[in-house]
Backbone bond lengths (Angstrom), bond angles and torsions (degrees), N, CA, C in turn:
res aa  C-N    CA-C-N  psi(-1)  N-CA   C-N-CA  omega(-1)  CA-C   N-CA-C  phi
1 M - - - 1.443 - - 1.531 108.99 -
2 A 1.301 116.45 130.29 1.461 121.25 -178.60 1.524 109.61 -79.22
3 T 1.308 115.21 141.69 1.469 119.52 175.37 1.511 108.24 -111.32
4 T 1.290 114.39 150.95 1.463 118.93 177.97 1.517 108.84 -116.70
5 A 1.312 114.91 150.39 1.462 119.89 177.52 1.518 109.12 -68.30
6 P 1.331 117.17 146.50 1.459 118.47 177.65 1.526 110.08 -62.89
7 P 1.311 117.40 147.44 1.469 119.01 -179.19 1.528 110.78 -63.41
8 R 1.302 114.04 146.59 1.469 119.09 178.04 1.524 109.37 -73.10
9 T 1.321 114.44 140.55 1.460 119.06 176.50 1.521 108.39 -94.20
10 P 1.329 116.81 162.79 1.473 117.99 177.22 1.526 112.81 -56.02
11 S 1.351 117.60 -35.73 1.466 118.28 -179.45 1.530 110.63 -69.94
12 D 1.355 118.18 -33.59 1.466 120.70 175.55 1.529 110.32 -62.28
13 T 1.313 115.81 -43.35 1.468 120.35 -179.29 1.519 110.11 -65.79
14 R 1.305 116.80 -41.57 1.472 121.06 178.31 1.529 110.45 -60.53
15 V 1.337 116.77 -46.22 1.468 121.16 178.55 1.527 109.94 -61.67
16 R 1.305 116.55 -42.73 1.470 121.53 179.13 1.528 110.60 -59.79
17 I 1.326 116.76 -43.04 1.467 120.95 178.92 1.529 110.42 -64.33
18 L 1.324 116.52 -46.41 1.468 120.15 -178.83 1.529 111.62 -65.80
19 D 1.330 116.87 -38.29 1.474 119.75 175.60 1.528 111.08 -61.82
20 A 1.332 115.89 -43.02 1.469 120.11 178.73 1.528 110.56 -64.97
21 A 1.322 117.08 -40.19 1.471 120.69 177.91 1.525 110.21 -62.64
22 F 1.324 116.77 -43.37 1.468 121.12 178.67 1.528 109.74 -56.98
23 E 1.333 116.45 -49.17 1.467 120.79 -178.44 1.528 112.02 -63.37
24 R 1.324 117.28 -43.07 1.463 120.21 -179.57 1.528 110.79 -64.89
25 V 1.310 116.60 -43.41 1.471 119.66 179.83 1.527 109.63 -64.53
26 M 1.334 117.30 -38.99 1.471 120.19 176.69 1.529 110.85 -62.04
27 D 1.346 116.03 -39.76 1.465 120.35 -175.71 1.524 113.38 -75.86
28 I 1.343 116.86 -45.95 1.467 118.29 -171.16 1.526 114.31 -123.03
29 G 1.317 117.92 -0.50 1.461 120.53 178.24 1.513 112.15 93.83
30 L 1.293 115.26 164.18 1.457 122.58 -176.43 1.518 112.17 -71.45
31 A 1.312 117.28 -46.31 1.462 120.95 -176.09 1.531 111.60 -63.69
32 R 1.333 117.18 -37.44 1.466 120.48 -176.04 1.523 113.71 -86.00
33 T 1.317 118.31 -13.93 1.461 120.86 179.75 1.523 109.78 -72.55
34 T 1.318 116.12 131.99 1.464 121.12 177.56 1.526 109.38 -116.41
35 V 1.313 116.07 163.87 1.460 120.95 175.92 1.525 109.75 -60.79
36 E 1.321 117.04 -36.42 1.466 120.90 177.99 1.525 111.19 -63.18
37 D 1.351 117.61 -40.36 1.471 121.00 176.23 1.524 110.62 -59.15
38 V 1.319 115.30 -45.10 1.463 120.55 -177.92 1.525 109.99 -65.70
39 A 1.326 116.82 -43.04 1.468 120.83 178.98 1.521 110.64 -59.55
40 R 1.319 116.12 -45.73 1.468 120.66 -179.42 1.537 109.88 -63.17
41 A 1.332 117.21 -44.91 1.466 120.81 -179.49 1.529 111.66 -65.00
42 A 1.324 117.15 -33.46 1.469 121.23 -179.75 1.520 112.43 -84.51
43 G 1.343 117.14 -10.18 1.462 120.49 -177.09 1.521 111.67 71.06
44 L 1.334 115.85 34.23 1.462 121.95 -178.65 1.524 109.42 -127.57
45 S 1.317 115.88 167.90 1.461 119.42 175.80 1.528 109.84 -83.74
46 R 1.318 115.67 158.59 1.474 119.82 175.30 1.524 110.27 -58.94
47 Q 1.338 116.49 -38.24 1.461 120.52 -179.18 1.527 110.83 -60.57
48 T 1.338 116.91 -37.42 1.469 120.28 177.81 1.527 109.94 -64.86
49 I 1.312 116.58 -43.04 1.469 119.96 178.42 1.528 109.15 -59.13
50 Y 1.340 116.65 -46.18 1.465 120.68 -178.00 1.529 112.29 -66.89
51 R 1.332 118.22 -23.38 1.467 120.19 175.21 1.523 110.81 -65.70
52 Y 1.326 116.02 -33.26 1.461 121.38 -179.44 1.525 112.45 -91.92
53 F 1.313 115.95 -34.93 1.467 121.73 -175.92 1.526 108.26 -136.32
54 P 1.344 118.58 108.96 1.465 121.20 -173.66 1.534 115.71 -63.79
55 S 1.340 116.85 -15.21 1.465 119.49 179.96 1.526 109.01 -155.63
56 K 1.313 115.73 168.91 1.466 120.30 175.56 1.525 109.25 -60.97
57 E 1.316 117.69 -39.22 1.466 120.65 -179.53 1.534 110.95 -61.24
58 H 1.330 116.76 -41.84 1.468 120.06 177.00 1.533 110.65 -63.12
59 L 1.313 116.18 -40.45 1.464 120.93 179.54 1.529 110.62 -63.55
60 I 1.318 117.00 -46.59 1.465 120.69 -178.69 1.527 110.06 -66.72
61 T 1.339 117.30 -40.20 1.465 119.93 177.27 1.528 110.31 -60.32
62 A 1.333 117.08 -43.02 1.470 120.79 178.22 1.527 110.95 -63.30
63 L 1.335 116.71 -38.62 1.463 120.48 178.26 1.531 110.43 -65.01
64 V 1.321 116.61 -45.44 1.472 121.03 178.20 1.528 110.05 -60.55
65 L 1.342 117.10 -43.82 1.469 120.47 -179.73 1.529 111.61 -65.85
66 R 1.333 117.38 -36.01 1.465 119.33 177.51 1.523 110.68 -65.02
67 E 1.335 116.09 -44.46 1.460 119.11 178.48 1.524 110.65 -66.37
68 E 1.330 116.51 -34.07 1.462 119.40 176.66 1.524 110.17 -63.92
69 E 1.324 117.61 -38.58 1.470 120.05 -179.85 1.525 110.66 -63.49
70 R 1.319 116.94 -38.81 1.473 120.40 175.27 1.529 109.88 -62.93
71 F 1.302 114.96 -41.59 1.455 122.87 177.45 1.532 110.14 -60.56
72 L 1.331 116.82 -46.17 1.465 121.25 -178.80 1.523 111.86 -66.18
73 D 1.320 117.15 -33.33 1.464 120.15 174.97 1.527 110.24 -60.94
74 G 1.316 116.69 -41.27 1.466 120.95 177.34 1.518 111.89 -64.95
75 I 1.329 117.23 -38.31 1.465 120.58 177.48 1.525 109.59 -64.54
76 R 1.330 117.02 -43.80 1.471 120.36 178.83 1.530 110.66 -57.36
77 E 1.325 116.04 -44.32 1.471 120.09 179.06 1.526 111.05 -64.00
78 A 1.322 116.83 -45.62 1.465 120.72 179.84 1.529 110.52 -62.22
79 F 1.316 115.98 -42.65 1.464 121.76 -178.21 1.523 111.22 -64.48
80 A 1.329 117.30 -33.63 1.465 121.66 -176.05 1.525 113.09 -76.22
81 R 1.313 118.38 -13.89 1.465 120.97 -174.24 1.519 114.20 -68.24
82 D 1.318 118.42 -27.53 1.465 120.33 -174.87 1.519 110.18 -128.18
83 P 1.332 118.53 131.99 1.463 120.38 179.71 1.531 113.10 -72.07
84 N 1.324 117.56 -20.38 1.459 122.19 -179.78 1.525 109.51 -75.87
85 L 1.334 116.87 128.81 1.466 121.45 -175.97 1.526 112.45 -58.14
86 E 1.322 117.39 -50.37 1.467 120.01 -177.08 1.522 111.81 -62.60
87 A 1.328 117.01 -42.41 1.469 120.42 178.82 1.526 110.53 -65.89
88 A 1.325 116.97 -39.06 1.467 120.58 179.38 1.527 110.80 -64.88
89 I 1.331 116.93 -42.88 1.468 120.46 177.80 1.523 109.92 -62.40
90 S 1.318 116.27 -44.56 1.463 120.50 179.39 1.528 110.90 -59.88
91 D 1.333 116.82 -45.25 1.467 120.69 178.24 1.529 110.98 -60.64
92 G 1.332 116.29 -41.79 1.464 120.78 179.82 1.517 112.29 -64.78
93 I 1.326 116.73 -44.65 1.469 120.95 179.76 1.535 110.12 -66.02
94 L 1.326 116.07 -42.46 1.458 119.63 179.12 1.529 110.58 -60.98
95 F 1.328 116.74 -41.58 1.464 119.66 175.73 1.533 109.87 -58.32
96 C 1.330 117.19 -45.51 1.476 121.49 -179.64 1.516 111.55 -56.08
97 L 1.308 115.34 -50.58 1.465 119.91 -174.84 1.529 111.36 -66.40
98 R 1.317 116.84 -38.24 1.471 119.52 177.60 1.527 111.31 -70.67
99 F 1.326 116.23 -42.78 1.464 121.06 -179.08 1.530 110.32 -58.80
100 A 1.327 115.94 -42.88 1.467 120.02 -178.64 1.526 111.50 -61.16
101 R 1.311 117.12 -35.59 1.464 120.71 -179.53 1.518 112.36 -82.08
102 E 1.325 118.07 -21.81 1.460 120.67 -174.12 1.525 113.82 -105.36
103 H 1.319 117.69 -11.52 1.459 119.81 -178.28 1.532 108.16 -70.21
104 P 1.335 117.88 124.49 1.470 119.04 -172.48 1.525 114.15 -61.98
105 L 1.315 117.31 -39.88 1.461 119.18 -177.49 1.532 111.03 -73.71
106 L 1.317 116.83 -47.42 1.461 120.59 -178.80 1.519 111.00 -61.35
107 D 1.316 115.59 -45.96 1.459 119.98 -179.53 1.530 111.15 -60.91
108 R 1.336 116.46 -43.54 1.467 120.16 -179.49 1.526 111.13 -65.41
109 L 1.328 116.13 -43.77 1.463 119.28 -177.26 1.526 112.02 -69.13
110 L 1.318 117.22 -36.32 1.461 119.05 176.80 1.525 111.22 -64.88
111 E 1.325 115.22 -30.99 1.459 119.67 179.76 1.523 112.63 -80.72
112 T 1.341 117.58 -41.18 1.462 120.26 -171.11 1.522 115.18 -108.26
113 D 1.329 117.58 -21.17 1.462 120.23 -170.35 1.534 111.94 -142.42
114 P 1.345 118.32 41.47 1.472 119.00 -172.66 1.529 113.59 -62.61
115 E 1.325 117.43 -35.49 1.469 119.57 -176.98 1.525 112.48 -66.90
116 T 1.320 117.05 -23.05 1.460 120.62 177.21 1.522 110.94 -89.37
117 L 1.333 118.20 -37.84 1.464 121.87 -177.85 1.521 112.95 -75.14
118 L 1.318 117.33 -44.64 1.467 120.68 -169.74 1.529 115.04 -55.46
119 P 1.333 120.03 -37.24 1.469 117.12 176.56 1.528 113.80 -58.11
120 Y 1.339 117.93 -30.91 1.465 120.60 178.95 1.529 111.78 -70.87
121 L 1.329 116.54 -13.57 1.459 121.42 178.87 1.526 112.11 -113.98
122 T 1.338 116.80 -3.70 1.474 119.86 -178.33 1.525 109.99 -128.48
123 T 1.326 117.47 -94.22 1.468 120.47 -173.90 1.523 113.96 -63.36
124 R 1.336 117.84 -28.75 1.471 121.54 175.40 1.525 110.36 -112.44
125 G 1.334 116.27 23.35 1.456 121.38 -173.92 1.514 115.64 -91.93
126 T 1.328 117.78 9.49 1.468 119.99 -177.63 1.528 113.07 -53.48
127 P 1.338 120.56 -46.45 1.478 118.40 179.58 1.532 113.10 -60.38
128 V 1.318 117.10 -38.44 1.465 121.65 -179.95 1.525 109.82 -67.60
129 I 1.316 117.12 -47.36 1.464 121.58 -178.73 1.525 110.61 -65.56
130 R 1.319 116.90 -42.62 1.464 121.16 -179.72 1.529 110.83 -59.71
131 R 1.315 116.24 -46.59 1.472 120.08 -178.52 1.525 111.22 -66.01
132 A 1.321 117.52 -41.49 1.466 120.92 179.09 1.529 110.86 -63.71
133 R 1.327 117.00 -41.45 1.482 120.63 178.02 1.519 110.78 -61.75
134 E 1.321 115.44 -44.40 1.467 121.35 -178.63 1.536 110.82 -59.23
135 V 1.330 116.49 -45.54 1.462 120.92 -179.56 1.525 110.42 -67.31
136 L 1.327 117.93 -46.96 1.464 120.80 -179.28 1.519 111.00 -60.70
137 K 1.302 117.65 -43.81 1.466 121.25 179.33 1.533 110.10 -59.66
138 G 1.327 116.68 -45.21 1.460 120.33 178.73 1.519 112.43 -61.70
139 L 1.322 117.06 -40.61 1.460 120.82 179.06 1.524 111.28 -65.57
140 L 1.312 116.81 -41.95 1.463 120.74 -178.31 1.524 112.25 -64.42
141 V 1.315 117.14 -47.76 1.468 119.19 -175.55 1.528 112.05 -71.25
142 K 1.324 117.97 -23.20 1.468 119.98 175.73 1.525 111.66 -78.93
143 K 1.328 116.86 -25.22 1.469 120.91 -173.83 1.526 112.41 -83.89
144 A 1.312 117.42 -39.40 1.470 119.49 -173.23 1.529 110.43 -162.32
145 W 1.328 114.96 168.56 1.462 119.95 173.57 1.529 107.45 -69.16
146 V 1.312 115.93 133.11 1.463 120.92 176.85 1.519 108.64 -135.49
147 R 1.307 115.87 156.50 1.466 121.62 -179.47 1.523 110.23 -70.22
148 A 1.304 116.06 114.75 1.468 121.34 -179.11 1.523 111.53 -64.11
149 D 1.346 116.77 -32.67 1.469 119.55 -176.62 1.525 113.01 -69.97
150 L 1.329 117.52 -19.91 1.471 120.85 179.85 1.522 113.47 -112.91
151 L 1.328 117.04 -4.78 1.463 120.65 -171.75 1.523 113.00 -58.22
152 D 1.328 117.94 -52.98 1.473 119.69 -176.46 1.523 112.02 -62.58
153 A 1.332 117.20 -44.46 1.470 120.37 -179.39 1.528 111.05 -65.98
154 A 1.331 117.31 -41.20 1.465 120.66 -179.30 1.527 111.24 -67.18
155 V 1.324 116.62 -41.39 1.465 120.65 179.25 1.523 110.39 -65.19
156 D 1.321 117.15 -41.65 1.470 120.08 178.18 1.528 110.68 -62.61
157 A 1.327 116.59 -46.57 1.468 120.31 -179.82 1.528 111.02 -63.31
158 A 1.326 117.14 -42.28 1.468 120.54 -179.93 1.524 111.13 -64.78
159 T 1.314 117.17 -43.34 1.468 121.23 -179.67 1.520 110.73 -60.82
160 R 1.327 116.00 -47.63 1.460 119.79 -178.95 1.533 112.10 -67.40
161 T 1.321 116.44 -34.72 1.464 120.35 178.89 1.525 110.72 -67.63
162 V 1.329 116.52 -46.70 1.465 119.60 -179.80 1.527 110.49 -64.34
163 L 1.324 117.50 -39.50 1.467 120.60 176.95 1.529 110.38 -60.59
164 S 1.313 116.48 -41.49 1.465 120.55 178.71 1.532 110.67 -63.17
165 Y 1.332 117.09 -45.74 1.467 120.06 177.76 1.529 111.46 -63.87
166 A 1.320 116.81 -35.50 1.460 119.96 179.46 1.532 111.31 -66.84
167 M 1.322 116.42 -37.09 1.466 120.41 -179.05 1.519 112.47 -79.34
168 T 1.327 116.29 -32.61 1.465 121.57 179.26 1.521 107.42 -125.93
169 P 1.315 118.07 97.45 1.461 120.59 -175.53 1.530 112.15 -53.68
170 P 1.329 116.35 139.93 1.465 120.26 -178.54 1.528 112.38 -70.66
171 D 1.319 115.10 160.53 1.465 120.84 175.43 1.526 110.92 -74.70
172 R 1.343 115.54 -25.90 1.467 120.43 -179.34 1.527 110.54 -90.59
173 R 1.317 115.29 169.32 1.467 120.12 175.89 1.521 109.28 -61.42
174 V 1.332 117.06 139.37 1.466 119.84 -178.67 1.527 111.32 -62.87
175 E 1.322 117.83 -29.47 1.473 120.90 176.75 1.524 111.05 -61.64
176 D 1.346 116.49 -39.97 1.465 120.64 179.47 1.525 110.81 -70.01
177 V 1.314 116.58 -41.47 1.467 120.88 178.11 1.524 109.95 -60.95
178 A 1.327 116.85 -47.58 1.469 121.26 -179.57 1.520 110.67 -60.51
179 R 1.324 117.13 -44.84 1.478 121.29 -179.90 1.533 110.76 -61.95
180 D 1.331 116.91 -45.88 1.468 120.22 -177.63 1.528 112.15 -67.56
181 L 1.327 117.21 -42.64 1.466 119.81 178.46 1.523 110.84 -64.56
182 A 1.340 116.95 -38.09 1.468 121.01 178.41 1.530 110.32 -64.07
183 R 1.311 116.70 -40.47 1.472 120.24 179.67 1.525 110.41 -64.64
184 I 1.332 116.39 -45.17 1.466 120.89 179.89 1.526 110.72 -61.11
185 L 1.328 116.56 -47.28 1.461 120.60 -178.48 1.529 111.20 -65.56
186 T 1.317 116.75 -42.35 1.466 120.50 179.58 1.524 111.14 -63.40
187 L 1.321 116.59 -46.55 1.470 119.72 178.75 1.525 111.06 -61.74
188 T 1.312 116.52 -41.97 1.462 120.84 179.79 1.525 111.08 -60.60
189 L 1.310 116.63 -41.96 1.465 120.59 -171.89 1.520 115.35 -90.59
190 T 1.347 117.82 -12.95 1.464 117.98 -174.76 1.521 114.68 -121.17
191 K 1.305 119.05 -13.15 1.463 120.70 -177.49 1.518 111.01 -103.00
192 K 1.312 114.07 151.21 1.466 119.12 176.86 1.516 109.28 -80.64
193 E 1.314 115.12 151.22 1.459 119.60 177.18 1.515 110.16 -72.98
194 A 1.311 115.44 151.25 1.461 119.98 175.45 1.525 108.25 -66.88
195 P 1.331 117.62 145.34 1.469 118.93 178.91 1.527 110.23 -60.45
196 S 1.322 115.96 142.10 1.458 118.40 179.20 1.517 110.01 -73.88
197 R 1.334 114.56 148.42 1.478 119.93 -177.39 1.489 111.93 -94.20
């Protein structure tokens, strides 16, 4: 009796497209990758790709967001290792800085195609920044009491600072940067302000 493979679901097709995009960008860079390249690598038609992603920009944004989700999973794990807020923040930041340098696609694109990649992390980086802020805020409020009046501003500043360090490696050891940023964020969110004079 012949068996048939189970039908592909829309999420399977989406993953297949994103995997093909990842491979094409790794092979030929972001600027040179076309929707047709991705379709050919995925074994799909261009029309199928466009059903899931209306443009190359949408496809690349989805790829960046998928890699960010993997990144955020690592931050969650790092953050969970220590019950102390400052140590957890430091572990999370250290994971970020190391991940940025070790991720094969990010590292390659920063080296060979920065002018094409950087807008997805800066001027067109709102989805990436928004998601990172959301995750960091959730991690902070679950770990310890924090000042609600400064939480959103502190999380935004921390997210943008870590992104900047990830894109432009610091002159100091990443362990020192992570420790110092964690101390600043912890003090900001847990200590009372000095009385005004």
